[in-house]
C-alpha positions in Angstrom: -153.7 46.2 33.3 -151.0 48.8 33.5 -150.9 49.6 37.2 -147.2 48.5 37.3 -146.5 51.0 34.5 -148.1 53.9 36.3 -147.0 53.2 39.8 -143.6 51.6 39.4 -141.5 54.6 40.3 -143.9 55.8 42.9 -143.4 52.5 44.8 -139.7 52.6 44.8 -139.4 56.2 45.8 -137.2 57.3 42.9 -139.7 60.0 41.7 -139.6 61.7 45.1 -135.8 61.9 44.9 -135.9 63.4 41.4 -138.5 66.0 42.3 -136.2 67.5 44.8 -134.0 69.0 42.1 -136.0 69.0 38.8 -135.8 72.2 36.9 -139.3 73.8 37.2 -140.2 73.8 33.5 -139.1 70.2 33.1 -140.9 69.2 36.3 -144.1 70.7 34.8 -143.7 68.8 31.6 -143.0 65.5 33.4 -146.1 66.0 35.5 -148.1 66.6 32.3 -146.9 63.2 31.0 -147.8 61.6 34.3 -151.3 63.1 34.1 -151.8 61.7 30.7 -150.6 58.3 31.9 -153.1 58.4 34.7 -156.0 59.5 32.5 -155.5 56.8 29.9 -154.9 54.2 32.5 -158.3 54.9 34.0 -159.8 54.7 30.6 -158.2 51.3 30.1 -159.9 50.2 33.3 -163.3 51.5 32.1 -162.9 49.6 28.8 -161.9 46.5 30.6 -165.2 46.5 32.5 -167.2 46.1 29.3 -168.4 42.5 29.2 -168.7 42.3 25.5 -166.4 44.3 23.2 -166.3 44.6 19.5 -163.3 45.0 17.2 -163.4 48.7 17.7 -163.0 48.5 21.5 -160.3 45.9 21.1 -158.4 48.1 18.7 -158.8 51.1 21.1 -157.4 49.0 24.0 -154.4 48.0 22.0 -153.7 51.5 20.9 -154.0 52.9 24.5 -151.9 50.1 25.9 -149.3 50.8 23.3 -148.8 54.5 23.9 -149.2 54.1 27.7 -146.2 51.7 27.5 -144.3 54.1 25.3 -144.9 57.0 27.6 -143.7 55.0 30.5 -140.6 53.9 28.6 -139.8 57.6 28.0 -140.1 58.4 31.7 -138.1 55.3 32.7 -135.3 56.2 30.2 -135.2 59.8 31.4 -135.2 59.1 35.1 -132.6 56.3 34.6 -130.2 58.7 32.9 -130.6 61.3 35.5 -130.2 58.8 38.3 -126.9 57.6 36.8 -125.5 61.1 37.3 -126.9 61.8 40.8 -123.4 62.3 42.2 -122.7 65.3 40.1 -123.0 69.0 41.1 -126.4 70.8 40.9 -125.3 72.6 37.8 -124.2 69.4 36.2 -127.5 67.8 37.1 -129.5 70.6 35.5 -127.5 70.4 32.3 -128.1 66.7 32.2 -131.8 67.2 32.7 -132.1 69.6 29.8 -130.1 67.3 27.5 -131.9 64.2 28.4 -135.3 65.8 28.4 -134.8 67.3 24.9 -134.3 63.7 23.7 -137.3 62.5 25.6 -139.4 65.4 24.4 -139.0 64.2 20.8 -140.5 60.9 21.7 -143.3 62.5 23.7 -144.3 64.7 20.7 -144.4 61.6 18.5 -146.6 59.8 21.1 -148.8 62.8 21.3 -149.7 62.4 17.6 -150.8 58.8 18.4 -152.8 60.1 21.4 -154.6 62.7 19.2 -155.6 60.0 16.7 -156.8 57.7 19.5 -158.8 60.6 21.0 -160.5 61.3 17.7 -161.3 57.6 17.3 -162.6 57.6 20.9 -164.9 60.5 20.1 -166.1 58.7 16.9 -167.0 55.6 19.0 -168.9 57.9 21.4 -171.0 59.2 18.5 -172.3 55.7 17.6 -176.1 55.3 17.7 -177.7 54.2 21.0 -178.7 50.9 19.4 -175.1 50.1 18.5 -173.8 51.2 21.8 -176.4 49.0 23.6 -175.5 46.1 21.5 -171.8 46.5 22.2 -172.5 46.6 25.9 -175.0 43.8 26.0 -174.3 40.8 28.2 -172.8 38.1 26.0 -174.9 35.4 27.7 -178.0 37.3 26.7 -176.9 37.5 23.1 -176.0 33.8 23.0 -179.4 32.9 24.5 -181.2 34.9 21.8 -179.1 33.4 19.1 -179.9 29.9 20.2 -183.6 30.7 20.6 -183.7 32.0 17.0 -181.9 28.9 15.9 -184.5 26.7 17.6 -187.6 28.7 16.5 -186.6 28.9 12.9 -186.2 25.2 12.4 -187.8 21.9 13.1 -185.9 21.4 16.3 -188.8 23.1 18.1 -190.9 20.0 17.6 -188.4 17.9 19.6 -188.0 20.5 22.3 -191.7 20.8 23.0 -192.6 17.2 22.5 -194.3 16.5 25.8 -197.6 14.6 26.4 -198.5 17.3 29.0 -198.6 20.0 26.3 -202.3 19.7 25.7 -203.0 20.2 29.4 -200.9 23.3 29.4 -202.6 24.6 26.3 -206.0 24.0 27.8 -205.1 25.9 30.9 -204.0 28.8 28.7 -207.3 28.9 26.8 -209.8 28.4 29.6 -210.6 31.0 32.2 -209.5 29.3 35.4 -205.8 30.1 35.7 -204.7 33.7 35.3 -201.0 32.9 35.6 -199.3 30.1 33.7 -195.8 29.3 34.9 -193.2 27.3 32.9 -190.5 26.3 35.3 -187.1 24.6 34.6 -183.4 25.1 34.7 -181.6 27.4 32.1 -181.4 26.0 28.6 -184.1 23.3 29.1 -186.5 24.8 26.5 -188.9 27.0 28.5 -188.8 29.8 26.0 -189.2 27.4 23.1 -192.3 26.0 24.7 -193.7 29.5 25.5 -193.2 30.6 22.0 -194.8 27.5 20.6 -198.0 28.1 22.7 -198.0 31.9 22.0 -197.7 31.5 18.3 -200.5 29.0 18.0 -203.3 30.4 15.8 -205.9 29.2 18.4 -204.2 31.1 21.1 -203.6 34.2 19.0 -207.3 34.4 18.0 -208.5 34.2 21.6 -206.8 37.3 22.8 -207.1 41.0 21.8 -203.4 41.6 22.2 -200.5 39.2 22.6 -196.9 40.1 23.3 -193.6 38.6 24.5 -191.5 40.6 26.9 -188.0 39.5 27.7 -187.1 40.2 31.3 -183.7 38.5 31.9 -181.0 39.7 34.3 -181.1 43.3 33.1 -184.7 43.8 34.3 -186.0 47.4 34.3 -189.7 48.2 34.9 -189.7 51.1 32.5 -188.3 49.0 29.7 -191.1 46.4 30.2 -193.8 49.0 30.3 -192.5 50.8 27.2 -192.2 47.5 25.2 -195.9 46.9 26.1 -197.1 50.5 25.5 -195.8 50.6 21.9 -198.2 47.7 21.1 -201.3 49.5 22.4 -203.5 51.9 20.3 -202.1 55.4 20.6 -199.2 53.9 22.6 -196.5 55.0 20.1 -197.9 58.6 20.1 -197.8 58.7 23.9 -194.2 57.4 23.9 -193.2 60.6 21.9 -194.5 62.8 24.7 -191.6 64.7 26.4 -190.8 63.9 30.0 -193.1 60.9 30.1 -192.9 59.6 33.6 -193.0 55.9 34.7 -196.3 56.6 36.5 -197.9 58.0 33.4 -196.9 54.9 31.4 -198.3 52.6 34.1 -201.5 54.5 34.3 -202.2 54.4 30.6 -201.6 50.7 30.5 -203.8 50.1 33.6 -206.7 52.0 32.1 -206.5 50.4 28.7 -205.8 46.9 30.0 -209.0 46.8 32.1 -211.1 46.5 28.9 -209.2 44.0 26.8 -208.3 40.3 26.9 -204.5 40.2 26.9 -201.8 37.6 26.8 -198.3 38.6 27.9 -195.4 36.2 27.9 -192.9 37.4 30.5 -189.8 35.5 29.5 -187.0 34.6 31.9 -187.9 36.2 35.3 -184.7 36.0 37.4 -185.8 37.0 40.8 -188.8 36.9 43.1 -188.6 40.7 43.7 -188.8 41.3 39.9 -192.0 39.1 39.8 -193.6 40.8 42.8 -193.1 44.1 41.0 -194.3 42.9 37.7 -197.5 41.3 39.0 -198.7 44.8 40.1 -198.3 46.3 36.6 -201.0 44.2 35.0 -204.6 45.2 35.8 -207.2 42.9 37.0 -210.2 42.3 34.7 -212.9 39.8 34.0 -212.0 39.3 30.3 -210.0 36.1 30.7 -206.6 37.8 30.4 -203.5 35.7 31.0 -199.9 36.0 32.0 -197.5 33.3 31.0 -194.1 33.4 32.6 -190.9 31.4 32.3 -188.5 31.1 35.1 -185.6 29.0 36.5 -186.5 29.9 40.1 -188.8 27.7 42.2 -189.6 30.7 44.4 -191.1 32.4 41.4 -192.8 29.3 39.9 -194.5 28.4 43.1 -195.2 31.8 44.7 -198.6 32.9 45.8 -200.3 36.2 45.7 -199.7 38.7 48.5 -202.7 39.9 50.6 -201.8 43.6 50.4 -199.9 44.6 47.3 -197.7 47.6 47.6 -198.3 50.8 45.7 -201.6 49.9 44.1 -205.2 49.4 45.3 -206.0 45.8 45.9 -208.7 45.8 43.3 -206.2 46.9 40.7 -203.8 44.1 41.4 -203.9 40.7 39.8 -206.0 38.5 42.0 -203.8 35.6 41.6 -204.5 32.0 42.8 -201.7 29.5 42.8 -202.1 29.2 39.0 -200.8 26.5 36.7 -197.2 25.4 36.9 -195.6 23.4 34.2 -192.3 21.8 35.2 -190.0 21.1 32.2 -188.3 17.8 31.8 -185.0 17.1 30.2 -184.9 15.5 26.8 -184.5 11.7 26.7 -181.2 10.3 25.3 -183.2 9.4 22.1 -184.6 12.9 21.7 -181.2 14.5 22.5 -179.7 12.4 19.7 -182.5 13.4 17.3 -182.1 17.1 18.2 -178.3 17.0 17.7 -178.7 15.2 14.3 -181.2 17.8 13.1 -179.0 20.7 14.2 -175.8 19.1 12.8 -177.3 18.2 9.4 -179.1 21.5 8.7 -175.8 23.4 8.4 -174.9 23.4 4.7 -171.2 23.4 5.5 -171.4 20.4 7.9 -169.0 17.7 7.1 -170.9 14.5 6.6 -168.0 12.1 7.3 -168.3 11.0 10.9 -165.9 8.2 12.0 -166.0 6.0 15.0 -163.9 8.4 17.0 -166.3 11.3 16.3 -169.2 9.1 17.3 -167.6 8.4 20.6 -166.9 12.1 21.1 -170.5 12.8 20.1 -171.8 10.5 22.8 -169.6 12.2 25.4 -170.8 15.6 24.3 -174.4 14.6 24.5 -173.8 13.2 28.0 -172.3 16.6 29.0 -175.4 18.4 27.6 -177.6 16.5 30.1 -180.7 16.7 27.9 -180.7 20.5 27.7 -181.9 21.6 24.3 -180.0 24.9 24.1 -176.7 23.1 24.9 -177.4 20.4 22.3 -178.2 23.0 19.6 -175.1 25.0 20.5 -172.8 22.0 20.4 -174.5 20.7 17.1 -173.8 24.1 15.4 -170.2 24.2 16.5 -169.4 20.6 15.6 -171.0 21.0 12.2 -168.2 23.4 11.3 -165.4 21.2 12.6 -163.8 18.7 10.2 -161.2 16.7 12.1 -161.5 14.4 15.1 -158.9 16.6 16.8 -161.1 19.6 16.5 -164.0 17.7 17.9 -161.8 16.7 20.9 -161.0 20.3 21.4 -164.7 21.2 21.5 -165.3 18.4 24.1 -162.4 19.7 26.2 -163.9 23.2 26.1 -167.3 21.9 27.1 -165.8 20.1 30.1 -163.9 23.3 31.0 -167.2 25.2 31.0 -168.8 22.6 33.2 -165.9 22.8 35.6 -166.2 26.5 35.8 -170.0 26.3 36.4 -170.8 28.0 33.1 -173.5 26.9 30.7 -172.4 24.6 27.9 -174.1 26.9 25.3 -171.3 29.4 25.8 -169.5 27.1 23.3 -171.3 28.8 20.5 -169.6 32.2 21.3 -167.5 33.5 18.5 -164.7 33.9 21.0 -162.6 30.9 22.1 -163.3 29.6 25.6 -159.9 30.9 26.6 -160.8 34.4 25.4 -164.0 34.2 27.4 -162.1 33.1 30.5 -159.6 36.0 30.1 -162.2 38.6 29.5 -164.0 37.4 32.6 -161.0 38.1 34.8 -161.1 41.3 36.9 -158.8 44.0 35.8 -156.2 43.4 38.6 -155.9 39.7 37.9 -155.1 39.9 34.2 -151.4 40.8 34.5 -150.9 38.3 37.3 -152.4 35.6 35.0 -150.3 36.6 32.0 -147.2 36.6 34.1 -147.6 32.9 34.7 -147.2 32.3 30.9 -143.5 33.1 31.3 -142.8 29.8 33.1 -142.3 26.6 31.2 -145.2 24.3 30.4 -145.9 21.9 33.2 -143.4 23.5 35.6 -144.4 24.0 39.2 -144.0 27.6 40.2 -143.0 28.2 43.8 -145.8 30.5 45.0 -143.8 32.5 47.5 -141.4 33.7 44.8 -144.2 34.2 42.4 -145.8 36.6 44.9 -142.5 38.4 45.3 -142.1 38.8 41.5 -145.7 40.1 41.2 -144.8 42.6 43.9 -141.5 43.6 42.2 -143.4 44.2 39.0 -145.9 46.5 40.7 -148.9 44.1 40.1 -149.7 44.1 43.8 -150.6 47.4 45.2 -150.5 48.2 48.9 -153.6 50.3 48.4 -155.7 47.2 47.7 -154.7 45.5 51.0 -157.5 45.0 53.4 -157.2 45.7 57.1 -154.2 43.8 58.7 -153.4 42.3 55.3 -149.8 42.3 53.9 -148.9 42.5 50.3 -148.0 38.8 50.4 -151.5 38.0 51.8 -153.0 40.1 49.0 -151.0 38.2 46.4 -152.2 34.9 47.8 -155.8 36.2 47.6 -155.2 36.9 43.9 -153.8 33.4 43.3 -156.8 31.9 45.2 -159.1 33.8 42.9 -157.3 32.3 39.8 -157.6 28.9 41.4 -161.3 29.3 42.0 -161.7 30.2 38.3 -160.2 26.9 37.3 -157.3 28.4 35.3 -154.6 27.7 37.8 -153.8 24.4 39.6 -152.1 24.5 43.0 -150.3 22.1 45.2 -151.4 23.0 48.7 -148.7 23.4 51.3 -148.0 20.1 53.1 -149.5 20.5 56.6 -146.4 19.0 58.1 -144.3 21.8 56.7 -144.8 25.0 58.7 -145.6 27.9 56.4 -147.3 31.2 56.4 -148.6 30.5 52.9 -151.6 28.3 51.9 -150.1 27.0 48.7 -146.7 25.5 47.9 -146.6 25.6 44.2 -148.9 26.3 41.2 -149.0 25.8 37.5 -151.2 27.2 34.8 -153.9 24.8 33.4 -152.8 23.1 30.2 -155.9 24.3 28.3 -155.1 28.0 28.8 -151.3 27.9 28.5 -151.1 28.6 24.8 -153.7 31.3 25.1 -151.8 32.9 28.0 -148.7 33.0 25.8 -150.6 34.5 22.8 -152.4 37.1 25.0 -149.3 37.8 26.9 -147.5 39.1 23.8 -150.3 41.7 23.4 -149.4 42.9 26.9 -145.6 42.9 26.2 -144.7 39.5 27.6 -142.4 37.2 25.6 -141.1 33.7 25.9 -138.1 32.4 24.0 -137.2 28.8 23.7 -135.8 26.5 21.1 -139.1 26.5 19.3 -139.4 30.3 19.1 -138.6 31.9 15.7 -139.8 35.4 16.2 -137.1 38.0 16.2 -137.2 40.4 19.1 -135.6 43.2 17.0 -138.7 43.1 14.7 -141.1 43.5 17.6 -143.1 46.8 17.3 -143.6 47.1 21.0 -140.6 46.4 23.3 -141.2 43.4 25.6 -141.6 44.3 29.3 -141.5 40.7 30.6 -139.4 37.9 29.0 -138.4 34.4 29.8 -135.7 32.4 28.2 -136.3 28.6 28.5 -133.0 26.9 28.1 -133.7 23.4 26.9 -130.2 22.3 26.1 -126.7 23.3 26.7 -126.1 24.6 23.1 -129.4 26.4 22.7 -127.9 29.2 20.7 -130.9 30.4 18.8 -132.8 31.6 21.9 -129.6 33.1 23.4 -128.9 35.0 20.2 -132.5 36.4 20.1 -132.0 37.7 23.6 -128.6 39.0 22.9 -129.7 40.8 19.7 -133.2 41.7 20.7 -135.0 44.9 21.6 -134.7 44.8 25.4 -134.1 48.4 26.5 -137.3 48.5 28.5 -137.4 45.0 29.8 -138.7 44.8 33.4 -138.6 41.1 34.0 -136.1 38.6 32.7 -136.4 34.9 33.7 -133.6 32.6 32.7 -135.1 29.2 33.4 -133.9 25.6 32.8 -135.9 22.4 33.4 -135.4 20.8 36.8 -134.8 17.4 35.2 -132.0 18.6 33.0 -128.9 16.5 33.9 -126.3 19.0 32.7 -126.5 22.5 34.1 -126.4 25.3 31.6 -123.2 27.3 31.3 -123.4 31.0 31.3 -122.4 31.8 27.6 -119.7 34.5 27.3 -121.5 35.9 24.2 -124.9 35.9 25.9 -125.5 39.6 26.8 -124.3 42.7 28.5 -126.3 43.7 31.5 -125.8 47.4 30.7 -128.6 47.0 28.2 -131.1 45.8 30.9 -131.0 48.9 33.0 -134.8 48.9 33.4 -135.0 45.5 35.0 -137.2 45.0 38.1 -137.0 41.1 38.2 -133.9 39.0 37.2 -134.0 35.3 37.8 -131.2 32.8 37.1 -132.3 29.2 37.6 -129.8 26.4 37.5 -127.2 28.4 35.5 -123.5 27.6 35.7 -121.4 30.7 35.8 -118.1 28.8 35.6 -114.9 30.6 36.6 -116.1 33.8 35.0 -118.7 34.4 37.7 -121.2 37.2 37.5 -120.8 40.0 35.0 -119.2 43.0 36.5 -122.1 45.1 35.1 -124.5 43.7 37.6 -124.9 47.2 39.1 -126.5 48.5 36.0 -130.1 47.4 36.6 -130.3 50.1 39.4 -134.0 49.6 39.9 -133.8 45.8 40.4 -136.1 44.6 43.1 -136.0 40.9 42.7 -132.7 38.9 42.1 -132.5 35.1 42.4 -129.6 32.6 41.8 -131.5 29.6 43.0 -129.8 26.3 42.0 -126.9 28.1 40.2 -123.2 27.2 40.2 -121.9 30.4 41.6 -118.6 30.6 43.6 -118.4 34.3 44.4 -121.0 36.9 44.7 -119.5 40.2 43.5 -119.3 43.1 46.0 -121.0 45.4 43.4 -124.3 43.8 44.3 -124.4 46.2 47.3 -125.2 49.0 44.8 -128.7 47.6 44.1 -130.3 50.0 46.5 -133.9 49.2 45.5 -133.5 45.5 45.9 -136.3 43.9 47.9 -135.8 40.2 47.4 -132.4 38.4 47.2 -132.2 34.6 46.8 -128.7 33.2 47.2 -129.7 29.5 47.6 -127.2 28.3 45.1 -126.5 24.6 44.3 -125.3 22.5 47.2 -122.4 21.5 45.0 -120.7 24.9 45.7 -120.0 26.9 48.8 -120.5 30.5 47.8 -118.4 33.4 49.1 -120.6 36.3 50.1 -119.0 39.8 50.5 -120.0 41.8 53.5 -122.1 44.3 51.5 -125.6 43.0 52.2 -125.9 45.7 54.9 -126.2 48.3 52.0 -129.5 46.7 50.8 -131.6 48.8 53.1 -134.9 48.0 51.3 -134.5 44.3 51.4 -137.7 42.5 52.5 -136.9 38.9 51.7 -133.4 37.4 52.1 -132.7 33.7 51.3 -129.2 32.7 52.4 -127.6 29.4 51.3 -127.4 26.5 53.7 -123.6 26.8 53.6 -121.5 29.8 52.7 -118.3 31.7 53.5 -117.5 35.3 53.9 -114.4 37.2 53.0 -111.9 37.0 55.8 -114.3 34.7 57.6 -116.0 37.6 59.3 -119.7 37.3 60.2 -122.2 38.9 57.9 -123.4 42.3 59.1 -127.2 42.5 58.6 -128.0 45.1 61.3 -129.2 47.7 58.9 -131.8 45.4 57.2 -134.7 46.8 59.2 -137.4 46.0 56.5 -136.7 42.3 56.5 -139.9 40.1 56.8 -138.5 36.8 55.5 -135.1 35.5 56.6 -134.1 32.0 55.5 -131.0 30.0 56.7 -129.8 32.5 59.3 -126.8 30.6 60.7 -125.5 32.0 64.0 -122.0 30.8 63.2 -121.9 33.1 60.1 -124.3 35.9 61.2 -124.6 38.1 64.3 -127.5 37.1 66.4 -127.7 40.7 67.8 -128.7 41.9 64.3 -132.1 40.1 64.7 -133.1 42.6 67.3 -133.1 45.4 64.7 -135.4 43.4 62.3 -138.7 44.2 64.0 -140.8 43.4 60.9 -139.8 39.7 60.7 -142.7 37.3 59.9 -140.7 34.2 59.1 -137.3 33.1 60.4 -135.4 29.9 59.8 -132.2 29.7 61.8 -129.5 27.3 62.8 -127.7 27.5 66.2 -124.4 25.6 66.4 -124.1 24.6 70.0 -123.6 28.1 71.5 -125.5 28.7 74.7 -125.3 32.5 74.4 -126.6 32.4 70.8 -129.6 30.2 71.8 -130.4 32.5 74.7 -130.5 35.5 72.4 -132.7 33.7 69.8 -135.2 32.7 72.5 -135.2 36.3 73.8 -135.8 37.6 70.3 -138.6 35.1 69.8 -140.4 36.3 72.9 -140.4 39.9 71.4 -142.1 38.8 68.2 -145.8 39.0 67.4 -148.0 35.9 67.1 -148.3 36.1 63.3 -144.7 35.1 63.0 -143.3 31.6 62.4 -139.9 30.4 63.4 -138.1 27.2 62.4 -134.9 26.4 64.4 -132.2 23.8 64.2 -130.1 23.4 67.3 -126.9 21.3 66.6 -124.4 19.8 69.0 -126.3 21.2 72.1 -126.0 18.8 75.0 -128.2 19.6 78.0 -126.3 18.0 80.9 -126.5 21.1 83.0 -129.6 22.8 84.4 -128.7 26.1 82.8 -128.6 24.6 79.3 -131.8 22.5 79.9 -133.7 25.5 81.2 -132.9 27.3 77.9 -134.3 24.4 76.0 -137.5 24.5 78.1 -137.8 28.2 77.4 -137.4 27.5 73.7 -140.2 25.0 73.8 -142.5 27.5 75.4 -142.1 30.1 72.6 -145.5 30.4 71.0 -144.1 31.3 67.5 -142.0 28.1 67.3 -143.3 25.9 64.5 -140.4 23.6 63.7 -137.7 22.3 66.0 -134.7 20.1 65.1 -132.8 19.3 68.3 -129.5 17.5 68.2 -127.9 16.6 71.5 -128.5 15.0 74.9 -131.7 16.0 76.7 -132.5 13.2 79.1 -136.0 14.3 79.5 -138.5 16.7 77.9 -140.8 18.9 79.9 -144.5 18.1 80.4 -146.9 18.9 77.6 -148.3 22.0 79.2 -144.9 23.6 78.9 -144.7 23.0 75.2 -146.1 25.4 72.6 -149.3 24.1 71.1 -148.3 25.5 67.7 -145.5 23.1 67.2 -145.9 21.3 63.8 -142.7 19.4 63.4 -140.2 18.0 65.9 -137.0 16.2 65.2 -135.0 14.8 68.2 -131.5 13.4 67.5 -129.4 11.7 70.2 -131.7 13.0 73.0 -131.3 9.8 75.1 -134.8 10.2 76.7 -135.4 7.7 79.5 -139.2 8.0 79.4 -141.5 7.2 76.5 -141.8 10.6 74.6 -145.1 9.5 73.1 -146.9 10.1 76.5 -145.8 13.7 76.4 -146.0 14.6 72.7 -149.2 12.7 71.9 -151.6 15.6 72.8 -149.8 18.4 70.9 -152.7 19.6 68.7 -150.8 20.7 65.6 -147.9 18.2 65.5 -147.7 16.7 62.0 -144.1 15.4 61.8 -142.3 13.5 64.5 -138.8 12.1 64.0 -136.8 10.2 66.6 -133.2 9.4 65.5 -129.9 8.0 66.9 -131.1 6.9 70.4 -133.5 9.8 70.9 -135.3 7.2 73.1 -133.3 4.7 75.2 -136.4 2.7 76.4 -137.6 -0.7 75.3 -141.4 0.1 74.9 -143.2 2.8 73.1 -147.0 3.3 73.2 -149.3 5.6 71.2 -152.4 5.8 73.3 -156.0 5.9 72.2 -157.0 9.2 70.4 -153.4 10.5 70.3 -151.5 12.3 67.6 -154.7 13.4 65.9 -152.8 15.4 63.1 -149.6 13.4 62.8 -148.9 12.5 59.2 -145.3 11.4 59.2 -143.6 9.3 61.9 -139.9 8.2 61.6 -138.1 5.9 64.1 -134.4 5.7 63.2 -131.6 3.9 65.0 -133.4 3.4 68.3 -131.1 0.5 69.4 -133.1 -0.4 72.5 -136.7 -0.3 71.2 -138.3 -3.7 71.3 -142.0 -3.1 71.4 -144.2 -0.5 69.7 -147.9 -0.4 70.5 -150.5 1.7 68.8 -154.0 1.7 70.4 -157.2 1.9 68.5 -158.1 5.5 67.4 -154.5 6.7 67.5 -152.7 8.3 64.6 -155.9 8.6 62.5 -154.3 10.6 59.6 -150.9 9.0 59.5 -149.7 8.5 55.9 -146.0 7.8 56.2 -144.2 5.4 58.6 -140.4 5.1 58.4 -138.6 2.5 60.5 -134.9 2.3 60.0 -132.2 0.3 61.8 -134.3 -0.4 64.9 -132.8 -3.9 65.2 -134.7 -5.1 68.2 -138.2 -4.1 66.9 -139.6 -7.3 65.4 -143.1 -6.4 64.3 -145.1 -3.4 63.3 -148.2 -2.6 65.5 -151.4 -4.4 64.5 -153.3 -1.2 64.3 -150.9 0.1 61.6 -150.7 -3.2 59.6 -154.4 -3.1 59.3 -154.2 0.2 57.5 -151.7 -0.8 54.9 -153.6 0.7 52.0 -153.7 4.1 53.6 -150.1 4.1 54.9 -146.8 4.1 53.0 -144.1 2.2 54.8 -140.4 3.1 54.5 -138.5 0.3 56.0 -134.8 -0.5 56.4 -134.7 -3.9 58.2 -134.0 -7.5 57.5 -136.8 -8.7 59.7 -140.0 -10.3 58.5 -143.2 -9.6 60.4 -145.3 -12.5 61.9 -148.2 -12.0 59.5 -145.9 -12.2 56.5 -145.6 -8.5 55.7 -142.0 -8.3 54.4 -140.1 -5.3 55.8 -137.9 -4.3 52.9 -134.2 -4.0 53.5 -134.3 -0.6 51.8 -136.7 1.4 49.8 -140.5 1.8 50.3 -143.6 -0.2 49.8 -147.1 -0.6 50.8 
């Protein structure tokens, strides 16, 4: 959970710099603190692996997490103070180190007291009896299953569960001598164990056998445990168990010799694999006494298996000579029996609330439908609902049941003492927990842009390069983490539109509504805090300082949240998100009283969203968060970016896509951000003195958005050899386009390029040849071309990776559809402003197999548009605007009106009566 706490400074290289001049004694003490951090961090991981933890383990986790965070805070404070004075002389640095470390050492001594108490408590837990330890580590599913079985066995519900007209046949097969193996087969929770216990406990059955025993197999099967549980029930078995160094072979031999001369009945409950059964069947000796094995299983392979000719490890005469045996296939309870079982379970609880209104009855019917006739599920739900008084509580139970079903988990998990949200969180792998909790910082229902979420995870240290697989980037790893959360049904995603070229699979995500509140609650345990106009907790009263915080600004005068942030305990804050809703009509002004960035010197992530900075602009103290790695001003009203931003030497992501209402002035200091990996420039901006931005030194850049050749030097791209995504605009300059094409030819295939070429007429062969070279570039995904072309090259000279093409004013003489229709990845095609000068356009059969959006705008000469059968099979949006001579839509498209959305700007009416709207959209 605390990888980011341990590795934060290792990742940004600051520790290496400090180690070059640390005083030896201080260096040794610092390394001792780091060793402690590493040890307790590993222990946290080990504790997290336990599937079922009691209050002791949860307390221990909280304590360790607390002092791990405090130790990290000490290191951060110390290194930050030393870093601030790195320009001083060597003697001055040493003096500062002694002074700052003396202060830090007091904190470390106090934390060491807490560590000693925790160590004592850890040793105390280690001295628990083996029985208690085993119980603490037991699979929660096993414990729930046992609890439900006891619940069924100890009450009248068993009569309903085993009510089957075939029961007498099963009992007869158990009592006669024909079938040695009786198999009870059915899915989990259907009542196999209840039926087996009903038969086993029958006086008639008990009197027929010399020894009867039930052995639970389950998923934690171990041969020795099975043999020992049997051996203790045999004469002299307990004495033999006391023998030192008793081998498995000795146990098996004793049972084999004794078992030959008795009539036994062993119930092997819940066999989970065929291999387990093949091993078990060799343990039980063959005899002629009428001995029986009765097993329960949810696997058809086990239920219908046959004996093997040559058993492994034992003589054939010693193995169970097994015919096919008797197989009893369980049936689900009927709706009537399901209702009866629920009623008996519900009413037997002395604390059950008898008042059941019509809403509860409706919920009960839905619940029983979800239980699908499975007795264990019905009993579990009955016991839970018996303790719920209100209809709202019943609705919450129904919601949790549906959540369990969606996640492929058994409904009977509902009986767990933990909430479903707790179960979901505990089930997460260690590395996913901080990523999941980080999502809680975003407003409810908001769509989180995944690319920036990944970058924030990376800036926080939640994504480690050590976990990357071969040829996998950290962004790829982050996407794999999100995909895991999606598969676990706790995060919803909007997949990236196929017509939009992207290296990422998803466009946005949001946390499932049913786990949002739990995420917030759990997040506070892990030092995440959300402030909004509903929040009343005072940060200054928080015992543990928050490490991640979001301020949700719901209205312009939201003073309470602002005051909490201004007055709160924020010295060790690592993430600060200032977020406002997208639908807020008035942007939020930056309050003068809000805060001083000097207090936030530990920040790694700082996000301003839709904040209006007015004339004041950014605070002059922006240089104080010296370890800042992620900085965003997306959607903000910001007129001038201060030159001091160039001092953020650890910055990896910078998003300057401010509101389109303002043209920001960017100082020529971005060259100083040598560790920058992702740079998002605004669509329009100015520079001081109108010089071009100098970006040549940004050699680590992987993502570069809105690179405008009129404001940036194209030659700088040749120094950015790690580029994976580039979006650029070329403003009519032939030399710039030539260099862009040459740079694209130098880039690996795993790169994507989106390019807009404006005011670029191709009347000369030189200019048209550059356009053809551009179309051949294999990394070109999106092309917007504005200017005269006359013709486009044949399809074999166009990259097959092109996903979007926009042609404006191209004045093509030949139908472009005959050239573009076979491009295999093309998903968006836009023809605007006389891009085609012809009268007839034809989409041939089986063409444009992936095209989703087609726009024809201001094609003044187009009169006829034909779409042949089988063309445009996945088309979903058709836009026809100001094509005044086009009088009717193609029949093939009009026949697919339910599947296609039409966006029409025309005063024409089609012949079949389909009105083409003057403006707007319709279907």
